[in-house]
Backbone as ProteinMPNN parsed JSONL, in Angstrom:
{"seq_chain_A": "XXXXXXXXXXXXXXXXXXXXXXXXXXXXXXXXXXXXXXXXXXXXXXXXXXXXXXXXXXXXXXXXXXXXXXXXXXXXXXXXXXXXXXXXXXXXXXXXXXXXXXXXXXXXXXXXXXXXXXXXXXXXXXXXXXXXXXXXXXXXXXXXXXXXXXXXXXXXXXXXXXXXXXXXXXX", "coords_chain_A": {"N_chain_A": [[-9.572, -46.397, 46.948], [-12.328, -48.333, 47.707], [-15.733, -47.289, 47.786], [-18.001, -48.358, 50.003], [-21.126, -49.988, 50.336], [-23.43, -51.622, 52.387], [-26.153, -53.367, 51.958], [-29.09, -54.823, 53.263], [-31.625, -57.226, 54.114], [-33.225, -58.361, 57.0], [-34.511, -60.658, 59.401], [-35.806, -60.396, 62.575], [-36.972, -61.672, 65.763], [-39.306, -64.364, 65.776], [-37.766, -67.125, 64.389], [-36.61, -69.728, 62.156], [-34.594, -72.245, 63.451], [-32.066, -74.394, 63.639], [-33.803, -76.617, 63.127], [-36.013, -76.067, 64.676], [-38.143, -73.529, 66.193], [-37.17, -70.263, 67.212], [-36.937, -67.329, 69.168], [-35.237, -64.444, 68.276], [-33.312, -61.616, 69.128], [-31.88, -60.01, 67.401], [-31.654, -60.053, 63.915], [-30.243, -62.703, 61.924], [-29.02, -62.077, 59.441], [-28.581, -59.359, 59.74], [-26.637, -59.405, 61.768], [-24.469, -60.552, 60.364], [-24.101, -58.574, 58.409], [-23.215, -56.472, 60.032], [-20.793, -57.56, 60.913], [-19.398, -57.557, 58.506], [-19.222, -54.797, 58.025], [-17.62, -54.066, 60.204], [-15.273, -55.351, 59.5], [-14.483, -54.317, 56.928], [-15.361, -51.737, 56.696], [-17.609, -49.179, 55.466], [-21.045, -48.263, 54.681], [-24.072, -49.048, 56.344], [-27.266, -50.248, 55.325], [-30.481, -50.976, 56.066], [-33.059, -52.803, 54.653], [-36.506, -52.311, 54.748], [-39.827, -53.351, 54.821], [-42.915, -51.783, 53.821], [-45.383, -52.942, 54.472], [-45.404, -54.99, 57.121], [-44.013, -58.297, 57.552], [-45.593, -61.226, 58.91], [-45.419, -61.793, 62.456], [-45.292, -64.399, 63.204], [-43.246, -67.041, 62.337], [-43.931, -69.228, 60.662], [-46.209, -68.293, 59.316], [-45.084, -66.081, 58.077], [-43.265, -67.254, 56.233], [-45.059, -68.395, 54.487], [-46.277, -66.106, 53.483], [-44.053, -65.053, 52.187], [-43.645, -67.045, 50.258], [-45.969, -66.727, 48.715], [-45.503, -64.144, 47.705], [-43.233, -64.649, 46.114], [-44.268, -66.482, 44.218], [-46.103, -64.8, 42.959], [-44.417, -63.05, 41.806], [-43.996, -60.643, 43.096], [-43.399, -57.219, 44.08], [-42.782, -56.004, 46.859], [-43.571, -52.991, 48.561], [-41.079, -50.814, 49.809], [-39.805, -49.038, 52.698], [-37.791, -47.096, 52.415], [-35.03, -45.945, 50.368], [-31.49, -46.285, 49.778], [-29.479, -43.364, 50.352], [-27.746, -41.455, 47.902], [-26.906, -43.594, 46.221], [-25.581, -43.927, 43.814], [-23.007, -43.113, 44.352], [-21.603, -45.196, 45.456], [-19.322, -47.891, 44.871], [-18.869, -50.509, 45.491], [-20.962, -53.001, 46.552], [-22.286, -54.799, 49.071], [-24.692, -57.284, 49.323], [-27.2, -58.464, 51.288], [-29.247, -61.071, 52.726], [-31.858, -63.263, 53.971], [-32.176, -66.641, 52.837], [-35.012, -67.266, 51.265], [-37.224, -69.537, 50.13], [-35.43, -70.351, 48.163], [-34.226, -68.09, 47.088], [-33.623, -64.519, 47.263], [-35.582, -62.498, 49.571], [-38.493, -60.954, 48.218], [-38.584, -58.206, 48.551], [-35.979, -57.383, 48.273], [-35.605, -57.519, 45.548], [-37.282, -55.409, 44.836], [-35.777, -53.237, 45.795], [-33.253, -53.506, 44.403], [-33.866, -53.47, 41.658], [-34.248, -50.856, 41.042], [-31.937, -49.509, 40.392], [-28.983, -48.59, 38.432], [-26.376, -50.664, 37.717], [-24.011, -50.59, 36.373], [-20.566, -50.897, 36.161], [-20.261, -51.328, 38.861], [-19.437, -53.332, 41.784], [-20.825, -56.25, 43.003], [-21.432, -58.02, 45.925], [-22.687, -60.756, 47.247], [-24.34, -62.029, 50.227], [-25.78, -64.492, 52.316], [-28.063, -65.771, 54.784], [-29.144, -68.855, 56.089], [-30.832, -71.98, 56.722], [-29.623, -74.228, 55.722], [-29.961, -74.252, 52.99], [-28.173, -72.865, 51.461], [-26.93, -70.572, 48.977], [-28.892, -70.824, 47.114], [-30.766, -69.897, 44.238], [-30.069, -67.296, 44.215], [-27.695, -65.91, 43.439], [-27.72, -66.176, 40.661], [-30.088, -64.786, 40.173], [-29.326, -62.237, 41.043], [-27.378, -61.672, 39.109], [-28.984, -61.32, 36.87], [-30.527, -59.075, 37.611], [-28.664, -57.072, 38.27], [-27.356, -55.863, 35.995], [-24.386, -55.218, 34.153], [-22.754, -55.127, 36.323], [-19.97, -56.403, 38.245], [-20.161, -59.491, 39.581], [-19.345, -60.954, 42.513], [-18.271, -64.0, 44.187], [-20.592, -65.332, 46.425], [-21.301, -65.492, 50.004], [-22.45, -67.951, 52.131], [-24.065, -68.323, 55.152], [-24.814, -70.373, 57.85], [-27.734, -69.841, 59.55], [-28.165, -70.312, 62.347], [-25.598, -70.249, 63.212], [-24.712, -67.722, 62.81], [-24.219, -65.743, 64.753], [-21.767, -66.492, 65.777], [-19.975, -66.23, 63.684], [-18.11, -64.303, 63.031], [-15.236, -64.24, 62.484], [-14.984, -65.849, 60.183], [-16.653, -64.441, 58.399], [-15.351, -61.94, 58.325], [-12.845, -62.597, 57.184], [-13.658, -63.509, 54.61], [-14.95, -61.154, 53.659], [-12.831, -59.296, 53.562], [-11.228, -60.488, 51.601], [-12.89, -60.198, 49.463], [-13.205, -57.518, 48.729]], "CA_chain_A": [[-10.283, -47.089, 48.004], [-13.724, -48.538, 47.333], [-16.809, -46.748, 48.63], [-18.751, -49.585, 50.254], [-22.475, -49.985, 50.898], [-23.903, -52.951, 52.796], [-27.618, -53.359, 52.018], [-29.543, -56.138, 53.712], [-32.91, -57.453, 54.768], [-33.013, -59.33, 58.073], [-35.7, -60.928, 60.216], [-35.629, -60.701, 63.993], [-38.184, -62.292, 66.301], [-39.398, -65.809, 65.598], [-36.998, -67.615, 63.242], [-36.285, -71.149, 62.098], [-33.287, -72.336, 64.101], [-31.658, -75.787, 63.859], [-34.923, -77.553, 63.102], [-37.133, -75.605, 65.501], [-38.367, -72.09, 66.163], [-36.517, -69.561, 68.308], [-37.009, -65.873, 69.09], [-33.919, -63.815, 68.336], [-33.423, -60.161, 69.269], [-31.259, -59.404, 66.219], [-31.689, -60.984, 62.801], [-28.972, -63.319, 61.531], [-28.41, -61.339, 58.329], [-28.099, -58.104, 60.311], [-25.363, -59.706, 62.443], [-23.434, -60.741, 59.346], [-23.855, -57.248, 57.82], [-22.391, -55.719, 60.983], [-19.447, -58.131, 60.874], [-18.779, -57.059, 57.271], [-18.877, -53.392, 58.246], [-16.497, -54.026, 61.146], [-14.073, -55.851, 58.809], [-14.053, -53.552, 55.752], [-15.952, -50.403, 56.686], [-18.79, -49.013, 54.633], [-22.3, -47.798, 55.263], [-25.127, -50.052, 56.453], [-28.634, -49.844, 54.994], [-31.418, -52.087, 56.272], [-34.285, -52.738, 53.871], [-37.677, -52.56, 55.579], [-41.045, -53.308, 54.016], [-44.015, -50.949, 54.319], [-46.287, -53.892, 55.13], [-44.528, -55.963, 57.787], [-44.336, -59.72, 57.514], [-46.168, -61.728, 60.156], [-44.492, -62.127, 63.535], [-45.197, -65.865, 63.195], [-42.337, -67.476, 61.278], [-44.618, -70.105, 59.71], [-47.051, -67.427, 58.477], [-44.161, -65.258, 57.289], [-42.734, -67.974, 55.068], [-46.169, -68.543, 53.53], [-46.377, -64.79, 52.827], [-42.9, -64.963, 51.277], [-43.898, -67.948, 49.121], [-46.99, -66.09, 47.878], [-44.838, -63.046, 46.983], [-42.372, -65.241, 45.098], [-45.126, -67.027, 43.149], [-46.738, -63.678, 42.261], [-43.34, -62.177, 41.341], [-44.364, -59.36, 43.71], [-42.371, -56.258, 44.464], [-43.331, -55.324, 48.024], [-43.106, -51.626, 48.761], [-40.136, -50.662, 50.926], [-39.946, -47.74, 53.351], [-36.782, -46.12, 51.991], [-33.929, -46.381, 49.508], [-30.242, -45.651, 50.242], [-29.098, -42.058, 49.803], [-26.53, -41.365, 47.076], [-26.531, -44.94, 45.789], [-24.645, -43.84, 42.682], [-21.658, -42.836, 44.855], [-20.962, -46.438, 45.918], [-18.846, -48.764, 43.789], [-18.888, -51.888, 45.983], [-22.2, -53.175, 47.306], [-22.602, -56.094, 49.673], [-26.145, -57.457, 49.321], [-27.463, -59.539, 52.237], [-30.644, -61.503, 52.832], [-32.081, -64.671, 54.276], [-32.636, -67.404, 51.683], [-36.427, -67.638, 51.392], [-37.729, -70.263, 48.965], [-34.404, -70.526, 47.145], [-33.653, -66.843, 46.607], [-33.769, -63.378, 48.173], [-36.942, -61.995, 49.744], [-38.862, -60.134, 47.064], [-38.288, -56.789, 48.817], [-34.644, -57.093, 47.754], [-35.798, -57.245, 44.124], [-37.817, -54.04, 44.8], [-34.65, -52.321, 45.981], [-32.182, -53.617, 43.412], [-34.316, -53.158, 40.297], [-34.329, -49.394, 40.908], [-30.631, -48.903, 40.14], [-28.063, -48.961, 37.359], [-25.214, -51.273, 38.367], [-22.864, -50.547, 35.472], [-19.299, -50.551, 36.774], [-20.249, -51.595, 40.305], [-19.148, -54.702, 42.216], [-21.861, -56.775, 43.897], [-20.913, -59.13, 46.729], [-23.84, -61.234, 48.013], [-24.223, -62.922, 51.38], [-27.096, -64.884, 52.801], [-28.183, -66.675, 55.921], [-30.105, -69.911, 55.766], [-30.731, -73.143, 57.608], [-29.133, -75.384, 54.983], [-30.223, -74.161, 51.553], [-27.097, -72.144, 50.786], [-27.248, -69.371, 48.205], [-30.029, -71.076, 46.227], [-30.595, -69.288, 42.909], [-29.943, -65.847, 44.412], [-26.601, -65.331, 42.654], [-28.236, -66.075, 39.289], [-31.06, -63.692, 40.171], [-28.565, -60.986, 41.125], [-26.731, -61.459, 37.809], [-30.021, -60.793, 35.972], [-30.97, -57.757, 38.064], [-27.554, -56.113, 38.377], [-26.654, -55.856, 34.702], [-23.252, -54.321, 34.075], [-21.939, -55.23, 37.543], [-19.147, -57.58, 38.49], [-20.76, -60.224, 40.693], [-18.363, -61.819, 43.168], [-18.786, -65.202, 44.846], [-21.288, -65.026, 47.66], [-21.034, -66.227, 51.232], [-23.623, -68.526, 52.782], [-23.842, -68.553, 56.583], [-25.887, -71.075, 58.547], [-28.327, -68.845, 60.433], [-27.957, -70.613, 63.761], [-24.179, -70.007, 63.508], [-24.378, -66.351, 62.426], [-23.699, -65.015, 65.909], [-20.373, -66.892, 66.006], [-19.309, -66.333, 62.375], [-17.387, -63.073, 62.725], [-13.917, -64.429, 61.854], [-15.222, -66.369, 58.83], [-17.213, -63.346, 57.613], [-14.307, -60.93, 58.153], [-11.867, -63.122, 56.231], [-14.296, -63.488, 53.303], [-15.194, -59.764, 53.254], [-11.545, -58.673, 53.214], [-10.789, -61.069, 50.331], [-13.851, -59.852, 48.415], [-13.146, -56.109, 48.289]], "C_chain_A": [[-11.763, -47.155, 47.637], [-14.661, -47.853, 48.324], [-17.829, -47.875, 48.767], [-20.117, -49.296, 50.869], [-22.847, -51.426, 51.219], [-25.411, -52.848, 52.948], [-28.077, -54.754, 52.407], [-30.989, -56.091, 54.196], [-32.655, -58.536, 55.808], [-34.293, -59.481, 58.874], [-35.289, -61.213, 61.651], [-36.941, -61.277, 64.502], [-38.152, -63.789, 66.054], [-38.731, -66.232, 64.285], [-36.853, -69.133, 63.323], [-34.852, -71.292, 62.58], [-32.991, -73.803, 64.387], [-32.837, -76.746, 64.005], [-36.111, -77.172, 63.964], [-37.302, -74.107, 65.352], [-37.74, -71.457, 67.396], [-36.714, -68.067, 68.104], [-35.607, -65.305, 69.227], [-34.099, -62.296, 68.319], [-32.87, -59.426, 68.055], [-31.246, -60.451, 65.119], [-30.301, -61.486, 62.424], [-28.263, -62.527, 60.434], [-27.876, -59.991, 58.81], [-26.766, -58.315, 61.022], [-24.221, -59.81, 61.437], [-23.09, -59.392, 58.699], [-22.963, -56.414, 58.738], [-20.961, -56.245, 61.038], [-18.692, -57.648, 59.635], [-18.336, -55.611, 57.467], [-17.66, -53.264, 59.165], [-15.188, -54.407, 60.434], [-13.567, -54.917, 57.719], [-14.601, -52.135, 55.689], [-17.201, -50.363, 55.829], [-19.995, -48.558, 55.423], [-23.316, -48.926, 55.259], [-26.462, -49.45, 56.038], [-29.533, -51.062, 55.135], [-32.681, -51.835, 55.468], [-35.444, -53.106, 54.801], [-38.924, -52.403, 54.716], [-42.093, -52.408, 54.665], [-45.008, -51.824, 55.075], [-45.413, -54.961, 55.794], [-44.983, -57.406, 57.556], [-44.876, -60.129, 58.883], [-45.079, -61.985, 61.192], [-44.306, -63.633, 63.651], [-44.302, -66.292, 62.031], [-43.073, -68.309, 60.224], [-45.54, -69.3, 58.778], [-46.18, -66.581, 57.556], [-43.652, -66.007, 56.059], [-43.828, -68.267, 54.037], [-46.395, -67.226, 52.776], [-45.25, -64.641, 51.804], [-43.101, -65.855, 50.054], [-44.919, -67.331, 48.16], [-46.388, -64.927, 47.076], [-43.971, -63.584, 45.851], [-43.203, -65.745, 43.923], [-45.771, -65.925, 42.318], [-45.71, -62.753, 41.604], [-43.585, -60.746, 41.83], [-43.134, -58.492, 43.958], [-42.933, -55.46, 45.64], [-42.723, -53.935, 48.186], [-42.161, -51.581, 49.958], [-40.183, -49.215, 51.421], [-38.982, -46.678, 52.829], [-35.767, -46.781, 51.064], [-32.664, -45.686, 50.002], [-30.018, -44.299, 49.579], [-27.835, -42.207, 48.96], [-26.009, -42.731, 46.617], [-25.457, -44.899, 44.7], [-23.21, -43.593, 43.128], [-20.892, -44.097, 45.283], [-20.498, -47.265, 44.732], [-18.825, -50.23, 44.195], [-20.098, -52.046, 46.897], [-22.326, -54.618, 47.765], [-24.119, -56.165, 49.759], [-26.459, -58.676, 50.182], [-28.935, -59.81, 52.448], [-30.707, -62.916, 53.394], [-32.501, -65.379, 52.979], [-34.06, -67.859, 51.98], [-36.864, -68.272, 50.086], [-36.726, -70.251, 47.815], [-33.801, -69.255, 46.591], [-33.811, -65.757, 47.675], [-35.249, -63.107, 48.428], [-37.257, -61.006, 48.62], [-38.63, -58.64, 47.299], [-36.887, -56.42, 48.339], [-34.702, -56.833, 46.244], [-36.318, -55.815, 43.954], [-36.684, -53.035, 44.871], [-33.717, -52.338, 44.772], [-32.608, -53.233, 42.001], [-34.4, -51.658, 40.026], [-33.036, -48.784, 40.344], [-29.914, -49.423, 38.899], [-26.78, -49.459, 38.044], [-23.968, -51.268, 37.492], [-21.62, -50.075, 36.219], [-19.208, -50.802, 38.272], [-19.883, -53.053, 40.569], [-20.209, -55.094, 43.232], [-21.286, -58.003, 44.594], [-22.063, -59.634, 47.617], [-23.459, -62.072, 49.234], [-25.627, -63.269, 51.847], [-26.98, -65.769, 54.025], [-29.29, -67.665, 55.588], [-29.924, -71.048, 56.766], [-30.367, -74.402, 56.817], [-29.293, -75.296, 53.483], [-29.186, -73.342, 50.791], [-27.584, -70.896, 50.07], [-28.476, -69.568, 47.315], [-29.75, -70.506, 44.846], [-30.336, -67.786, 43.009], [-28.81, -65.227, 43.594], [-26.997, -65.185, 41.182], [-29.218, -64.915, 39.174], [-30.352, -62.338, 40.225], [-27.896, -60.656, 39.792], [-27.731, -60.857, 36.826], [-30.393, -59.358, 36.331], [-29.859, -56.711, 37.916], [-26.707, -56.109, 37.109], [-25.534, -54.823, 34.702], [-22.344, -54.373, 35.293], [-21.037, -56.451, 37.474], [-19.751, -58.243, 39.723], [-19.718, -61.175, 41.261], [-19.062, -62.988, 43.85], [-19.387, -64.842, 46.195], [-20.857, -65.894, 48.831], [-22.357, -66.667, 51.838], [-23.259, -68.829, 54.231], [-25.057, -69.267, 57.164], [-26.432, -70.136, 59.617], [-28.054, -69.069, 61.907], [-26.501, -70.388, 64.186], [-23.76, -68.561, 63.237], [-23.709, -65.581, 63.558], [-22.209, -65.289, 66.145], [-19.549, -66.955, 64.719], [-18.393, -65.159, 62.06], [-16.054, -63.305, 62.024], [-14.063, -64.936, 60.417], [-15.719, -65.247, 57.91], [-16.135, -62.301, 57.315], [-13.276, -61.366, 57.111], [-12.417, -63.051, 54.805], [-14.46, -62.052, 52.796], [-13.898, -59.093, 52.809], [-11.01, -59.204, 51.888], [-11.648, -60.574, 49.168], [-13.735, -58.422, 47.908], [-11.823, -55.785, 47.607]], "O_chain_A": [[-12.37, -46.14, 47.295], [-14.417, -47.839, 49.53], [-18.442, -48.296, 47.786], [-20.252, -48.484, 51.784], [-22.608, -52.334, 50.423], [-25.904, -52.311, 53.94], [-27.524, -55.75, 51.941], [-31.492, -55.052, 54.625], [-31.955, -59.513, 55.539], [-35.068, -58.534, 59.005], [-34.528, -62.142, 61.919], [-37.915, -61.361, 63.755], [-37.092, -64.411, 66.117], [-39.092, -65.752, 63.211], [-36.956, -69.735, 64.392], [-33.981, -70.531, 62.157], [-33.598, -74.394, 65.28], [-32.857, -77.585, 64.906], [-37.116, -77.883, 63.981], [-36.681, -73.486, 64.489], [-37.769, -72.03, 68.485], [-36.663, -67.59, 66.97], [-34.878, -65.633, 70.162], [-34.933, -61.766, 67.586], [-33.34, -58.339, 67.717], [-30.874, -61.6, 65.353], [-29.308, -60.777, 62.586], [-27.049, -62.328, 60.49], [-26.835, -59.533, 58.341], [-25.861, -57.49, 60.893], [-23.149, -59.235, 61.63], [-21.917, -59.1, 58.466], [-22.056, -55.727, 58.268], [-20.019, -55.468, 61.193], [-17.496, -57.364, 59.7], [-17.214, -55.243, 57.117], [-16.776, -52.443, 58.92], [-14.13, -53.853, 60.731], [-12.358, -54.73, 57.583], [-14.334, -51.41, 54.731], [-17.779, -51.401, 55.508], [-19.974, -48.477, 56.651], [-23.416, -49.675, 54.287], [-26.761, -48.297, 56.351], [-29.374, -52.053, 54.421], [-33.3, -50.777, 55.587], [-35.372, -54.085, 55.544], [-39.053, -51.433, 53.969], [-42.156, -52.283, 55.888], [-45.424, -51.488, 56.184], [-44.759, -55.745, 55.107], [-46.17, -57.687, 57.39], [-44.639, -59.453, 59.884], [-43.955, -62.349, 60.846], [-43.276, -64.096, 64.141], [-44.566, -65.947, 60.88], [-42.863, -68.118, 59.026], [-45.633, -69.599, 57.587], [-46.51, -66.391, 56.385], [-43.614, -65.446, 54.964], [-43.544, -68.373, 52.844], [-46.672, -67.232, 51.576], [-45.47, -64.162, 50.691], [-42.763, -65.463, 48.938], [-44.756, -67.403, 46.942], [-46.721, -64.744, 45.905], [-43.975, -63.033, 44.75], [-42.882, -65.468, 42.767], [-45.968, -66.087, 41.113], [-46.077, -61.792, 40.929], [-43.408, -59.778, 41.091], [-42.003, -58.972, 44.031], [-43.49, -54.379, 45.455], [-41.527, -53.732, 47.977], [-42.403, -52.22, 50.982], [-40.546, -48.298, 50.685], [-39.318, -45.494, 52.802], [-35.665, -48.006, 50.99], [-32.748, -44.606, 50.586], [-30.325, -44.11, 48.402], [-26.957, -43.006, 49.287], [-24.803, -42.977, 46.629], [-24.548, -45.729, 44.672], [-22.281, -43.839, 42.358], [-19.673, -44.058, 45.45], [-21.183, -47.34, 43.712], [-18.77, -51.106, 43.333], [-20.245, -51.326, 47.885], [-22.455, -55.536, 46.955], [-24.763, -55.219, 50.213], [-26.045, -59.789, 49.86], [-29.768, -58.907, 52.363], [-29.741, -63.674, 53.309], [-33.123, -64.76, 52.116], [-34.288, -68.72, 52.829], [-36.872, -67.613, 49.046], [-37.104, -70.155, 46.647], [-32.945, -69.318, 45.708], [-34.095, -66.047, 48.837], [-36.088, -63.448, 47.595], [-36.367, -60.306, 48.136], [-38.493, -57.884, 46.337], [-36.633, -55.256, 48.029], [-33.938, -56.021, 45.723], [-35.877, -55.088, 43.063], [-36.64, -52.085, 44.088], [-33.43, -51.292, 44.19], [-31.797, -52.723, 41.228], [-34.604, -51.247, 38.883], [-33.052, -47.65, 39.866], [-30.188, -50.512, 38.395], [-26.182, -48.747, 38.851], [-22.965, -51.888, 37.847], [-21.612, -49.005, 36.828], [-18.18, -50.516, 38.886], [-20.003, -53.902, 39.686], [-20.463, -54.371, 44.196], [-20.732, -58.9, 43.958], [-22.379, -59.008, 48.629], [-22.415, -62.724, 49.269], [-26.542, -62.447, 51.781], [-25.962, -66.417, 54.269], [-30.249, -67.337, 54.89], [-28.976, -71.062, 57.551], [-30.753, -75.509, 57.193], [-28.814, -76.171, 52.762], [-29.323, -73.152, 49.582], [-28.535, -70.246, 50.506], [-29.042, -68.595, 46.816], [-28.635, -70.616, 44.337], [-30.379, -67.081, 42.001], [-28.962, -64.109, 43.101], [-26.655, -64.195, 40.536], [-29.189, -64.157, 38.204], [-30.742, -61.402, 39.528], [-27.852, -59.493, 39.39], [-27.374, -59.983, 36.035], [-30.555, -58.518, 35.445], [-30.114, -55.588, 37.48], [-25.496, -56.325, 37.154], [-25.703, -53.703, 35.185], [-21.287, -53.743, 35.309], [-21.305, -57.404, 36.742], [-19.841, -57.626, 40.784], [-19.263, -62.09, 40.576], [-20.274, -62.971, 44.063], [-18.773, -64.142, 47.0], [-20.148, -66.888, 48.67], [-23.266, -65.86, 52.032], [-22.268, -69.507, 54.503], [-26.191, -68.821, 56.99], [-25.689, -69.685, 60.489], [-27.747, -68.126, 62.637], [-26.203, -70.34, 65.379], [-22.594, -68.209, 63.411], [-22.743, -64.852, 63.335], [-21.483, -64.43, 66.648], [-18.537, -67.654, 64.666], [-17.94, -65.029, 60.923], [-15.764, -62.619, 61.043], [-13.334, -64.492, 59.531], [-15.258, -65.121, 56.776], [-16.019, -61.832, 56.182], [-12.886, -60.575, 56.252], [-11.728, -62.587, 53.896], [-14.146, -61.761, 51.642], [-13.874, -58.4, 51.792], [-10.401, -58.453, 51.126], [-11.192, -60.535, 48.025], [-14.125, -58.137, 46.775], [-11.61, -54.65, 47.179]]}, "name": "protein", "num_of_chains": 1, "seq": "XXXXXXXXXXXXXXXXXXXXXXXXXXXXXXXXXXXXXXXXXXXXXXXXXXXXXXXXXXXXXXXXXXXXXXXXXXXXXXXXXXXXXXXXXXXXXXXXXXXXXXXXXXXXXXXXXXXXXXXXXXXXXXXXXXXXXXXXXXXXXXXXXXXXXXXXXXXXXXXXXXXXXXXXXXX"}
């Protein structure tokens, strides 16, 4: 039986939502991560940056663009305990500027992925997985990278059956 870890970054508060802005109490990626845990078990780990992104969505995406252009590695508050004990890792994030937020690079570049299975999932408002799967392949050398799941952010709240089916097929 696989030992599963679900690591994710998620944004609550002001978010882009079907062409406009909306405040949400729980981030879309967090919802999907919880659906995965409900379907296949595992431990949840939320990535959190030391320096928070702006509460304004429009400012936040400009901060994210600047981090991407600078190839930054924002400091994160914590790393998962006993990472080496997990063999299957779901990696979740919103698609920002065509890939994962740079804090996910900070997290993932710390570890050896030899012999592990990586299963990505992302939320977005129409940009799909972007180049994130390619980026994960570069970062997670030695891992088996499975096909990711893209969830339209505005539909995340109602995606449990789709997410559960995909998660069960992926492990």
